[in-house]
Every structure is written in structure tokens, then in C-alpha cells.
N, C-alpha and C positions, 0 to 999 in steps of 0.2 A: 814126301812120298804118301801114296794112298794108304790109309789104315784099314784094318779089317772091319771096323764099324762103319766105314763109308757105305752108303746105300748102294752105289754102283761099283764097288770094288771088283776088279776082275773083268769089267766091261771095257772093250777096246773100241774107240771111235775114230774113224777117218774123217777129218773135217776138210773137205775140198771147197769150202764156201768163202765168200769175200764180203767185205764192207760191213754190214751190221746185223740184219735180221737173223740170218742163219748162223753167223758166228755167235750171237747171243745164245741161241739154242744149244750149240755145242759147248759153250762155256758153262751153262747150267749143268749139263751132264758132267763136265769136269769138276765143277764145284761139289757135286754129289759123289765124286770119287772115281769117275771113269778116267781111263788113260786116253786122252784126246791128242791125236797126231794131226797137226795142222799142215796141210800141203800148200806150199806157196811157190809162185813162179821164181825161178832163179834170177837174182839181180834186181827184181822188181818187187816181188812179194804181194801181199794182199793190198788191193786198191785202198782199203781203209787206212793203211799206214799214212796216207797223205791227206786224209780228211780231218776236219776240225780246225780249231784256232790255237791249240796249245800242244806242245810235244814234250815228252820226258827228256830232260837234259842229260846227255851222256857224260861220262867221266873221261878225262885224258883226251878230249877232242873227239871221242867216239860219237857218231851220229846214230842214235837209237832207232830212228824212224818209227817211233811209237807215238802216234797222235792220240788225241783224246778219244776219237772213235775207236781206234785199235785197242787202246789201253783198257777201255771199259768193257770190251767184249772178247778178250783173248787171254785172260789169265788161265792158269791150270791147263795149259796146252804145251806140247812140244812142237817146235817148228822144224820141218824139213823142206828143202827146196827140191822141186821135181818138175820136169817139163813133160807133161803128159802127151804132147804132140810127137814126142820121140818114142820109137818102139821100146827102147830101154826103159823109159819112164813109165810107159804103159805096163810093162812087165812088173815093175816095182809095185805099182798100184794093185795089180792082180795078186801079187804075193801078200801084200797088206790085207786085201779083201778076204783072202783065204783064211786069215787068222783073226779077222775083225768081227765084231758083233753088229756095228752100225757104220754106215757111210752117209754123210750129209754133203749135198752139193747144191749150188744155186746158179748153175750155168743156164743159158737160154735153152728152151725146150729142144731136145734132139741133138744138142751140141756134143755131148759126151758119147753118144752112140757112134759117131764118126770114128772114134778111137777104140771102140769095143769096151767102153767103160760105163755103159748104161746098165740099168737093173737087170734086164734079160740076159745080158752077157755075163755079168758078175754073179748072177744067181747060179750059173753053171759051175762057177768056181766054188761058191759057198751058198748052198740052198738055205741056210739059216740066216743069211745076211738080211738086216733091216736097212733098206735103202730109202733115204728121205730126200726128195727134191723140193726145194723152196724157190718159187718163182713169183712174179708179179700177179699173173692172171690164171695160173693153173696150167695143167698139161694139155688140156683140150679146149676147144671153143674158138670163136672168131678173134679173140685178142690174145691167144696163148703165146704168140710169137713176139709180142710187144715187151720192151723192157719196162721195169717197174721201180719206182722210187717212192719213198714215204709220202712226200707232199702230194703226189698224184692221187694216192689213195685216200688221203684226208679229204681231197676234193671230190673224188668219185664215189667213195663209200658212204658219205653223208655226215662225217664228223664236222666238216666246216659249215655244213648247213645248220648245225645246232650250236656252233661256237662262234662268238663274236658279239658285237654291240647290237642291241635290239633295234628294230626299225623305229624311226621317229626320233632317235637320239643322234647327236653329232657323231659323225664317223661310222654310222650304221653300216653293217655288212658282215659277211663271213670272215672268219679269222683262222689261220692255221695254228694248231697247238705248237708251242715252242719246241719241245723235244720230239725226236722221231718216234712217236708213240706207236704208229702202226708197225714199224720195224721191230720195236721192242716187244710188243705183245705177240707179234708173229714168232719171234724167237722163243717166247714162252710156250706158244702153241706147238712149236716144233719139238721142244723138249718133252712136252706132255704127251704128244702123239708117239714119240719114240719110246717113252717109258711104258705107255699102253701096249705098244707092239712087243716090247720085251716081256711083259706079263703074258701076252698071248703066246709068245714063243715058248715060255716056260711051261705052258699047259699043252701045247700042240707040237712043239719042236719045229714049227714053221716060221720062216722069215716072211717079210712082205715089203711092198712098195708103198710109200707114203707121199701123197701129193698135197703140199702145203702152199697156199696162195695168200699173198698180202691182201688181195681183193676180199677174200672170204673173211679175213681178220678185220678188215676195215669196216665191213658192214656189221659184223657181230659186235664190234666195239661200241656202236651207237646204242646198243643194249635196250634199256627200258624206254628210251625216247623213240627209238625206231618201233618198239612194240606199241607205244602210244599210237603211232601212225597206222600200224597194221590193224589195230583194234578199231580205231575211229575213222580212218580214212582221211584224217585231218593232220597236216604237218604241224607239230608244236612250234611256236615261235622261238627265235634265239632269245636267250635271257641274260646274255652278258655274264656277269659274275653271280647272277642269281641262281639259287638252287633250283633243280628241276624235279624235286619230289615233294616239297612242301615249303612253306614260308611263314614269316620272312627269313630269307637266307641270302646274305650278300655281304660285301665289304662295307664296313662302317668306319668312320674316322674318330680317332681320339685326339687329344691335344698334342700328342707327341708321336703318333704313329697310326697304324691301321690294324683293325681286328676283323676277322671273318666270323659272322654270327649265323647260327643255324637254330632258329626257333621253329622247327618244322612241324610240331604237333599243336593241337589246341591248348594243351596244358602248358607247353613251353611258351606259347604266345601269351596266355593269360598271366603267367609269372612275369613275363617281360613287361606287360602293361602296368602291372603293380609296381615293379621295380622302377619304372619310369614315372610313377605317380600320375599315370594317365590311364586309369582302368576303363574309362569310357571307350577307349580304342578297341577293347575286346568285343564290344557289341556294335561298334560302328558299322553301318551297312556296307561301307566300302571295303571292310576287312573282316567280315564276320564268317568267312569260310576259308578253308585252306586254299581252295582254288583261287579265290580273289587275292589272298595275300601273296600267292606264288605267281600269279599271272596278271590279271587285269589291274589290280591295285598295287602291284609290287613296287614300282618306282616311287609312287606317292608315299607309301608306307616307309620305305627306306629313307626318304628325305626327312620324314618326321623323326625316325630313330636317330639318324645322323645328326640332326640338330641337337638332340639330347646328349648323344655320346661324346660330342666335342668338348663337353664341360669336364671330362675326366681324362686321366692318362691311360695308356694301355694297361699298365699294371692294375690301376684302380678298376677299370672295366672288367678285366679278367677275373679279379677277385669278386666283384659283384655277381658276375655270371656264374662263377663256380659256387658261390654261396647259395644261389637260388636254383642251381641245377639246370642252367641253360647252356647248351653246348656252344663254345666259342674258342677261337685260337688266334694267336698273334700272327700277323702277316710278316713273313721273313724275306729279306733279300738273301741271295745265296750264301754270303759269308755268315749271316745270322743263323742259318740252319745248323751249322756245326757248333754253335754256342748253346743250342737248346739242351737243357739238362737231360731230357729223355733220349735225345739222339746220342749224347755221350754215354748214357747208361746202357743203351742197346749196342754200343760199340760199332756204329754204322760207318765210322771212318776207320778203314782197315789199313794201317801202315804195314807194308809188305816189303821184306828185303828184296833188293834188286841189284844184282852184281854189276850191272853195266850202267846204272844211273849215277850221276854225279853225287847225289845225296846219299847213295847207298840203299835207298828205299824209294818206294812210290806209294802214295796214298790212293787207295782204291775204295770203292763203295761196297760195303759188306753185302753178302747175299741175303735176301729176305728169307731164305730157307735155313739160316744159320742157327735157329732156335729149336730145331728138331731134337728131342731129348735123347734119342739113341743113335741116330745117324745124321748128324748135322752137316750142312754144306760148309766146306772149309776152303780157305785160300792157301794153297801149298806152293804155288809157283807164280812168280810175277809174269806178265806177258812176255813171250819169248822174243829174242832177237831173230832176225831173218836167217833161217837155216841153222839155228843154234844147235839143233839136235840131229841134223841129217846123218852124220856118220854113226852116231849112237843107234839110231833106228835101223839103218841099213845093217849094222852089225848084228842087231837082234834078229834080222831076217836071214842071217847067215852069209852076208857078203864079206869077203875078205878086204883087207886094206888095198890090195892091188885091184880088186874088182871095183871098189869105190872110186879109186883114182881113174879107172877106165870110164866110169859113168861121168865123172867130172870132165874128162877130156872130150867126151861125146856131147857135152853140154846138156846132159840129161838131168843133172842135179846142180 
């Protein structure tokens, strides 16, 4: 249950979104204490239930239909099934909207207007409603009607242009980031915009419409590298694993593993050359500026460092770097991440009770907002089964058992 010290205690959110980006935004609000009601299609549910390569195993032969995509973006929500194409389903949503603070949806532009469930329609039911639409390209413009997926925006927005193997090396070319980062960051932008709108409503009493686009997020995510281009008019080259702020910064090899090194300032680099017993590299004209070390001379310098680093184990390298104040970290495969002492200390693996899982629990990734001193993000509910809370939520809206059965017979729930 939500506690009184939850930041968003008392806030009700209708989550009509699917797959990943917008559900992440709704989940963040749930982590911060909001009551998030997830609307899913009867019998089918969120498309994201079928995405990914792993599913939560159910007990007693129950199929949870909780994929990795769904599980990572739908905790702290109650699920109700509802067919919004049916008049009865539309009426339920209007009743929910009348008592809600926020509605999030990610249907194609104009889709919900056909059913009287767009912002202008629901604003008449609840003028204080904050209505957030998450789409690929935004609500207006030549591409507004197009569907959008993460990989498309990694290509369109510039992230792939600055990610991948540098020109002149084997396999050179752009590369997609492994996780669905545009979706993930769009989810955070969704939550941030909604919390800003809630603050605005606290001052003015007014709700508003929020237009969130994956395209906008994808361009903004290129950040200082895009700003380099805007300032200079010259597109920075792909740097592979190299740092894009200073150097040397790249993966280097130990005798038993890999370390990422970031000696991004002149002082860090000077200390590194002393540590390597090669102080002459500090004034070497190939590497005597941060720009040369990070760009033109990067590959050559990393080869020199790599030849030196292979004489030591990962533990020995990290100890040397720590002693001399040079930032470095061990490269981890995914299983190794959870063995990191600091990861364990921060309790980033959040084992959560799950009534329908064979194991009785499910391991989730803790919220990065869990360390707020007074109103931390918490995990109170495992991701819901499809329609798990339908009757409960309808009961809260005043529907009797007989009326709920009528909705079920009409295939509205």
C-alpha cells in the first residue's frame, strides 16, 4: 500500500499505454506512490506482455504472461481489462477520468478521439485532468501519423551516428545501443513532465495536455555531442568505446579481464604516464593535448596503454589506479553486475513478493529514486496479472457485482 510519506500519495493515474516508453513513465509515478490503474485489452493485454526473451514462470501451471519488457515497466500498478471500443468501456474510462489526476496514453494520433476519450473530451469531465500523450513523432507535423519504435529513433535522432566502431577500423560503422534507451529515457521525460504539470496545477488549479515524442527525446539524448555539432558545424567522429569528453578513455585489457579507464584531465594523464614509468608520453607531441588524446591520437595511445596493462590482473590495475587517483572500473558481464559490492550495498536487486510466480517472488531492478531521504521510491506491488484488479477497481467506482457481470457479458471488460 502507498504510505503517507510517498511523494505522490493520493495521486490517481490512468495508464492506457502499452509496450515500454509510456509504461515506464507510469511506473515511475507508481514507484513514487501514485495509484496507477493500468487499462489492458480483455484477453490480450499490453502488447509488451509478449516482448522479450524471458518470462516470469507461474505456479501450478499458471501462465503469467509477464515478459521481461512487461515486468521491468509495470510494477506498482493495478491491472483492469477494458474494451474502450465498446460504449460501456468508454463510460468506465470517463468515470475513472472524473476521479483521476493523470491519464497517460500512447495510441496513434487521433485514435482515442474516435471514442470521445481524447483530451478535449475528457477535459469536460475533469478540467483538472493532466492528459499525457506519448507518440513517436509528436501530435503534429508531416510524420505525426507514423508509428515509432526505439531503433527507428536511434537511427533518426543521431545516437547511432555517434555510436559504433570508428572509421578506418575493422567493422567500422554506426551501431544501435543494446537496451531500448530512447524508450527508457522517454519514459523518464514522461514522468518528469507530468510531475511538472502537477506542480503547475497545485499553483493554478488547471490541468493540461502534454505532448511527448520519442523523436524529441532521441535528439536531446545526443546531448553534448550534438552541441559540439551545433557550435562548430562539424560532426564529431564515432569513437567506439572511447570517451567523448577527454582522454585517454577506453577499454584496456588486463591479464584476466577488461577495465575501462578514464584519464580525462591533464593531471589524470600525467599521473598515468608516471604510473606506467613512461613520463615522456606526457609531453609527446602526439598526445600533449586533451583533444589529441581523445581524438586524433586516441587509438595509438590506447594501444600503448593496453600493452602496459596486460602485465597486470584486473584487481592489480584497479588497485594501482585507485592509489594514484585515476578513475577506472572493471568491465562486467551481466551476471557480474550483481556481484559488485556497491551494487549489493545499494540493494539494486529488489526481490519482490509475487503471488502468482512459481518462486513466490520476482527479482526487479530497484528504482534509482529509492534513496530520497523523506519520500523514497518504493516497490509495493509486483507487476499485475492481466485484469487482476478489474472487479476491485470497478467496485471503487460504484459498480455492483451484477453490473460488473453485465459488463463482462457485453465483452466490455
